[in-house]
N, C-alpha and C positions, 0 to 999 in steps of 0.2 A: 566902662559902660557900668559896671558894680558900683561904683563911688556914684556916678553920676545918678542914678537910682534907688541911692538910699542917704541922698542929703536934701536938704529943702531946694526948692520947694515940694520936691514929690514924695519925701519920707519928712515929718516934723515931730516936733515935742508937743503932747496936747497939753492944751490949757484947761485943765480941770474945773479951776474957780468961775471960768466962764460958761463952761458946760454948766455945772450947778445952777448957775442963775438965767440959764438959757438962752443967754445971748448969740454962744457959740453952741448947740448940743451937739453931740456925736451923733452919729447914723450908721449903723452896720447894713453892706450890703453885700447880696450873696448869688451866687450861681451854682449850679451844677447842671451834672449832665452824667452821660455812662463813662466819660474820660475823666473824673475825678470834680469834686466842689470845691468853693474857694472862697471868703468872706474878706471883704476889708472894713476895717475901721476909719470913717473919716470924720472929719470935722472942718464946718466952716472957716475958711480965711478970709483975708480981707478981698482977693482975688477970686477964690475958686475952693473948693473943697481940697483939704490936706489930707493924704494917706497919713495914720497913723501905723499901725501893723496891718499884717497880711496874715492871712491864714488859707492853706490849702489842703486837702486830702484826696487819697484816692485807694479805695479798697478793691479790688478783685471780684470778690463778691458783689460788690454794689452793681457791677455793670447789669445785674439780671432785673432790679428793682425797677418801677414805674418812675418814671421822669418826676409824677407828681411825689411821691416817698422821696425823691431823691433832692429835689427842691425844699423840701418839710426839714430834711435832717440836715441842710446845709444849715437852714436857719437856729434847729437846736442845737449842731455842733458851735455855730458862732457864739450861740448866745451862751452856751458852757465855757468856752473859752475866754470871751469878753465880757462875762455880766459884772465886772468890775468896773467898764466905764460907761455903764448905761445908769441914769438915775431917773425917779418918777417923773422926772419933765419933759423928756427924752421922745420923739415921736416913735422911734422905737427900729424896726428892722426893714431894708427895702428889698424885697425877693424879685425874681425874675417873674414868678409864678405868686402873684399878689393875693389869689382867693386858693391859699392853701387850707384844704381841708380832710386832709391825712389825719386820722381816729389816732394813729399810734404817736405821732408828733405831738398832736393837741394835748393828747393826754398827760405826756411825758413833761409838756411845758406847763402845764395845770397842777401838776403834782408835785412841782419842786418847788420848794419855798426860796425865797432870797436868801434865806438865814442856811439853808443847807450847801450853800456854792463855798 
């Protein structure tokens, strides 16, 4: 089972050249709940999106956070760990909660510049 989910077409190598010219951009998808948060980096393939890496995180103290904060921090965590795959031409991050207005997470994203990664 592990071999089946860790080989193509489920997991594949990133095509960075095609991501830079926007023909196959990278997309980060995130989701969060009180049980943990996760992120996946996808790249469009010939037939469907291919998974590059996956991330997950669970902290006991985060169970007390509001779901809006959890979704926002899932995006922050994903961007901080997968920033090397994001290019200015990419559409960005797809989250389960698209209207993220969490002040703390937005402040963090706006104050950290690309060269600080």
